[in-house]
C-alpha positions in Angstrom: 27.7 9.7 28.1 26.1 9.2 24.7 22.7 10.0 23.7 21.1 7.9 21.7 19.1 9.5 19.1 18.1 7.4 16.3 15.8 4.6 17.1 16.1 0.7 15.4 12.7 1.0 14.3 9.9 3.0 13.4 6.1 1.6 13.8 3.1 2.9 11.7 -0.6 2.3 11.4 -1.5 -1.5 11.5 -3.0 -2.9 8.3 -5.1 -6.2 8.7 -4.6 -6.1 12.2 -0.7 -6.8 11.2 2.1 -4.7 12.3 3.8 -2.2 10.1 7.3 -1.3 11.2 10.2 0.0 9.3 13.6 -0.9 10.6 17.1 -2.1 9.0 17.8 -5.5 9.5 16.5 -7.1 6.4 13.6 -9.1 5.7 10.5 -7.8 3.0 12.6 -4.7 1.7 11.2 -1.9 -0.1 12.8 1.1 -1.7 9.9 3.5 -1.4 9.3 3.7 1.6 8.6 7.1 1.8 5.3 5.7 0.7 3.9 4.7 4.2 4.6 8.9 4.9 2.1 9.8 1.7 0.0 7.0 3.4 -0.2 8.6 6.7 -0.7 12.3 5.3 -3.4 10.6 3.2 -5.3 9.1 6.1 -5.1 12.4 8.0 -6.9 14.7 5.0 -8.4 12.0 3.1 -7.4 13.2 -0.2 -7.6 9.5 -2.0 -11.7 8.7 -0.1 -12.4 11.9 -1.9 -11.4 11.6 -5.1 -12.3 8.0 -5.0 -15.9 9.5 -4.2 -16.3 10.9 -8.0 -16.2 7.9 -9.8 -19.0 5.7 -9.8 -18.8 1.9 -9.7 -20.7 -0.1 -11.9 -18.7 -3.1 -12.1 -20.2 -6.5 -10.6 -19.7 -6.9 -7.3 -19.2 -10.6 -7.2 -16.4 -10.2 -9.8 -14.6 -7.0 -7.9 -10.9 -7.8 -6.5 -10.3 -4.2 -5.5 -12.3 -1.5 -4.8 -12.7 2.4 -6.9 -10.9 3.4 -3.7 -7.8 0.9 -3.8 -7.5 1.4 -7.5 -7.4 5.5 -7.2 -5.3 5.1 -4.0 -2.7 3.1 -6.5 -2.6 5.3 -9.3 -2.0 8.4 -6.6 0.6 6.9 -4.5 2.1 5.3 -8.2 2.2 8.4 -9.3 3.9 10.7 -6.4 6.5 8.0 -6.1 7.2 8.4 -9.1 5.6 5.8 -11.2 4.1 7.5 -14.0 3.7 4.2 -16.6 0.5 1.9 -15.7 3.0 -0.9 -16.6 4.9 -0.3 -13.4 2.1 -1.3 -11.4 2.4 -5.0 -12.4 5.3 -4.7 -10.6 4.3 -3.1 -8.2 1.5 -5.1 -6.6 4.6 -7.4 -5.0 5.8 -3.9 -3.2 4.9 -4.2 0.8 4.8 -1.0 0.6 1.9 -0.8 -1.8 0.1 -3.6 -0.1 0.2 -1.6 3.1 -0.9 1.8 1.2 -3.5 -0.3 -0.1 -4.3 -1.4 3.2 -4.9 -5.1 1.9 -2.4 -7.3 2.4 -4.5 -10.8 1.4 -6.4 -11.2 -1.3 -10.0 -11.2 -1.1 -11.3 -14.0 -3.9 -9.9 -17.5 -4.0 -8.9 -17.2 -7.4 -7.2 -14.0 -7.7 -3.5 -13.8 -9.1 -1.0 -14.2 -6.1 2.5 -12.8 -5.6 5.1 -15.4 -5.2 5.5 -14.2 -1.2 1.8 -14.8 -0.3 2.3 -18.2 -1.7 4.5 -19.5 1.1 
């Protein structure tokens, strides 16, 4: 009798009431799925929260799309995933793993730029 040791999918923490599942059947694809493990580790130790607490946000609240924590997290996770240059984030903002790491799948402001996938 063969033993089945490899699951078809892996479940991660939910984001905005949506399931985050790593599967091997296509769909929204990323090459940085290891970022999900970074996110789980960050939630366990609170590194991004503590780091973001070092900054004072003096921006106009009504114009803010991304909280300081989100911006710091984007930079920390980007560096950890090998994206040292800030210009990489223009492409990464459409990556589903980066959205999961930010804990934000939808733009809050109506006038915020949207990814091609979110316009459907």
